[in-house]
ZALOKE-53291 format. One record per residue (C-alpha): residue number from 1; chain; y, x, z. Coordinates in steps of 0.25 Angstrom, whole numbers. Layout:
<nodes>
<node NUM, 'A', <Y, X, Z>> ...
</nodes>
This chain:
<nodes>
<node 1, 'A', <399, 413, 270>> <node 2, 'A', <391, 425, 266>> <node 3, 'A', <382, 431, 277>> <node 4, 'A', <388, 444, 283>> <node 5, 'A', <377, 454, 287>> <node 6, 'A', <380, 460, 301>> <node 7, 'A', <379, 475, 301>> <node 8, 'A', <368, 479, 311>> <node 9, 'A', <369, 494, 316>> <node 10, 'A', <361, 503, 325>> <node 11, 'A', <367, 501, 339>> <node 12, 'A', <373, 488, 337>> <node 13, 'A', <373, 477, 347>> <node 14, 'A', <371, 462, 342>> <node 15, 'A', <371, 448, 347>> <node 16, 'A', <360, 441, 339>> <node 17, 'A', <358, 426, 340>> <node 18, 'A', <350, 416, 332>> <node 19, 'A', <349, 401, 333>> <node 20, 'A', <338, 391, 329>> <node 21, 'A', <341, 383, 316>> <node 22, 'A', <348, 370, 319>> <node 23, 'A', <350, 376, 333>> <node 24, 'A', <335, 372, 335>> <node 25, 'A', <327, 378, 347>> <node 26, 'A', <320, 390, 343>> <node 27, 'A', <313, 394, 356>> <node 28, 'A', <305, 382, 360>> <node 29, 'A', <297, 388, 371>> <node 30, 'A', <293, 400, 379>> <node 31, 'A', <284, 405, 368>> <node 32, 'A', <295, 405, 358>> <node 33, 'A', <304, 413, 367>> <node 34, 'A', <293, 423, 370>> <node 35, 'A', <290, 424, 355>> <node 36, 'A', <305, 427, 351>> <node 37, 'A', <306, 437, 363>> <node 38, 'A', <293, 444, 359>> <node 39, 'A', <298, 446, 345>> <node 40, 'A', <311, 451, 350>> <node 41, 'A', <304, 461, 358>> <node 42, 'A', <295, 466, 347>> <node 43, 'A', <306, 466, 336>> <node 44, 'A', <317, 473, 345>> <node 45, 'A', <307, 485, 345>> <node 46, 'A', <304, 485, 331>> <node 47, 'A', <318, 484, 326>> <node 48, 'A', <324, 493, 337>> <node 49, 'A', <334, 484, 344>> <node 50, 'A', <338, 482, 358>> <node 51, 'A', <339, 468, 364>> <node 52, 'A', <350, 468, 375>> <node 53, 'A', <350, 453, 377>> <node 54, 'A', <343, 440, 372>> <node 55, 'A', <342, 426, 375>> <node 56, 'A', <333, 415, 368>> <node 57, 'A', <339, 401, 369>> <node 58, 'A', <332, 389, 364>> <node 59, 'A', <339, 389, 350>> <node 60, 'A', <344, 403, 349>> <node 61, 'A', <343, 417, 354>> <node 62, 'A', <353, 429, 357>> <node 63, 'A', <350, 443, 356>> <node 64, 'A', <359, 455, 360>> <node 65, 'A', <353, 467, 352>> <node 66, 'A', <356, 482, 349>> <node 67, 'A', <351, 487, 336>> <node 68, 'A', <344, 500, 339>> <node 69, 'A', <341, 505, 325>> <node 70, 'A', <347, 505, 311>> <node 71, 'A', <338, 493, 307>> <node 72, 'A', <347, 481, 306>> <node 73, 'A', <346, 471, 317>> <node 74, 'A', <344, 460, 307>> <node 75, 'A', <330, 465, 304>> <node 76, 'A', <326, 463, 319>> <node 77, 'A', <333, 449, 319>> <node 78, 'A', <326, 444, 306>> <node 79, 'A', <313, 448, 311>> <node 80, 'A', <315, 442, 325>> <node 81, 'A', <320, 428, 319>> <node 82, 'A', <309, 428, 308>> <node 83, 'A', <298, 431, 318>> <node 84, 'A', <302, 420, 328>> <node 85, 'A', <305, 410, 317>> <node 86, 'A', <291, 412, 311>> <node 87, 'A', <285, 411, 325>> <node 88, 'A', <293, 398, 328>> <node 89, 'A', <290, 391, 315>> <node 90, 'A', <275, 394, 316>> <node 91, 'A', <274, 389, 330>> <node 92, 'A', <282, 377, 328>> <node 93, 'A', <277, 374, 314>> <node 94, 'A', <291, 374, 308>> <node 95, 'A', <297, 380, 295>> <node 96, 'A', <310, 385, 292>> <node 97, 'A', <321, 394, 299>> <node 98, 'A', <321, 394, 314>> <node 99, 'A', <335, 401, 316>> <node 100, 'A', <348, 396, 311>> <node 101, 'A', <352, 406, 300>> <node 102, 'A', <352, 421, 302>> <node 103, 'A', <353, 427, 316>> <node 104, 'A', <368, 429, 321>> <node 105, 'A', <372, 443, 325>> <node 106, 'A', <385, 448, 332>> <node 107, 'A', <388, 463, 334>> <node 108, 'A', <392, 466, 348>> <node 109, 'A', <404, 475, 347>> <node 110, 'A', <408, 478, 362>> <node 111, 'A', <401, 480, 375>> <node 112, 'A', <409, 468, 381>> <node 113, 'A', <403, 459, 370>> <node 114, 'A', <389, 465, 372>> <node 115, 'A', <390, 462, 387>> <node 116, 'A', <395, 448, 385>> <node 117, 'A', <385, 445, 374>> <node 118, 'A', <373, 449, 384>> <node 119, 'A', <379, 439, 394>> <node 120, 'A', <381, 428, 384>> <node 121, 'A', <366, 430, 379>> <node 122, 'A', <361, 429, 394>> <node 123, 'A', <370, 417, 397>> <node 124, 'A', <365, 409, 385>> <node 125, 'A', <354, 402, 393>> <node 126, 'A', <364, 396, 402>> <node 127, 'A', <366, 385, 392>> <node 128, 'A', <352, 380, 393>> <node 129, 'A', <349, 383, 408>> <node 130, 'A', <351, 372, 418>> <node 131, 'A', <362, 375, 428>> <node 132, 'A', <351, 377, 439>> <node 133, 'A', <343, 388, 431>> <node 134, 'A', <347, 403, 432>> <node 135, 'A', <350, 410, 419>> <node 136, 'A', <340, 420, 424>> <node 137, 'A', <329, 410, 422>> <node 138, 'A', <331, 409, 407>> <node 139, 'A', <318, 416, 401>> <node 140, 'A', <323, 419, 387>> <node 141, 'A', <334, 430, 388>> <node 142, 'A', <336, 444, 393>> <node 143, 'A', <345, 441, 405>> <node 144, 'A', <334, 443, 415>> <node 145, 'A', <331, 457, 409>> <node 146, 'A', <346, 460, 413>> <node 147, 'A', <344, 454, 427>> <node 148, 'A', <331, 462, 430>> <node 149, 'A', <336, 475, 425>> <node 150, 'A', <331, 485, 423>> <node 151, 'A', <320, 478, 415>> <node 152, 'A', <309, 481, 406>> <node 153, 'A', <312, 469, 397>> <node 154, 'A', <305, 471, 384>> <node 155, 'A', <316, 464, 376>> <node 156, 'A', <330, 467, 382>> <node 157, 'A', <337, 480, 385>> <node 158, 'A', <347, 476, 396>> <node 159, 'A', <351, 491, 399>> <node 160, 'A', <363, 491, 390>> <node 161, 'A', <370, 479, 395>> <node 162, 'A', <367, 481, 409>> <node 163, 'A', <373, 495, 407>> <node 164, 'A', <386, 489, 407>> <node 165, 'A', <385, 484, 422>> <node 166, 'A', <384, 491, 435>> <node 167, 'A', <373, 502, 437>> <node 168, 'A', <370, 496, 451>> <node 169, 'A', <365, 483, 446>> <node 170, 'A', <368, 480, 432>> <node 171, 'A', <358, 468, 432>> <node 172, 'A', <366, 461, 443>> <node 173, 'A', <380, 464, 436>> <node 174, 'A', <374, 459, 423>> <node 175, 'A', <370, 446, 429>> <node 176, 'A', <384, 445, 435>> <node 177, 'A', <390, 447, 421>> <node 178, 'A', <381, 437, 415>> <node 179, 'A', <381, 426, 425>> <node 180, 'A', <391, 430, 436>> <node 181, 'A', <403, 422, 432>> <node 182, 'A', <407, 409, 424>> <node 183, 'A', <413, 416, 412>> <node 184, 'A', <420, 410, 400>> <node 185, 'A', <411, 412, 388>> <node 186, 'A', <423, 411, 378>> <node 187, 'A', <423, 427, 378>> <node 188, 'A', <409, 427, 372>> <node 189, 'A', <409, 414, 364>> <node 190, 'A', <407, 421, 351>> <node 191, 'A', <393, 425, 356>> <node 192, 'A', <388, 410, 354>> <node 193, 'A', <379, 406, 343>> <node 194, 'A', <386, 399, 332>> 
</nodes>
């Protein structure tokens, strides 16, 4: 099947995700996670994008991004993935691709999808945390920036998503939205990595 190029446009919101080749672990330790987040912070400025949510899992990552310029988001993503792959391959003395094909992208076409996607991204670590650990303790995602709002997080801008919740305590309302009830995830099953 031929590859179809997604149309990226200024002001568009996108769910970006990429997984390690053969589902391999791509973040082996704290230094790897920090390196990826450092590049994410640097390149988001250079390429004029806004990161609304992110989550680094051992073998994949999720980003919720708004494109803020006319430059296609693909330039930012290619730079991010190549830079991290080069770092990883050098550090672990390996060769070849790190990621399973090209990054995956889904255009977000409604406010409801935007909110549920942020929730899905922030719930992602539940699958690897023990039942005794709080979701808040996971170090490699943007959820804490939402719970500690207002925040000066150098990567994520939580204001847009939190703007959908009460003006009195949007962080508390968002926390309830994400963790408050045991929901059926079939409504957002199309968000999972293929």
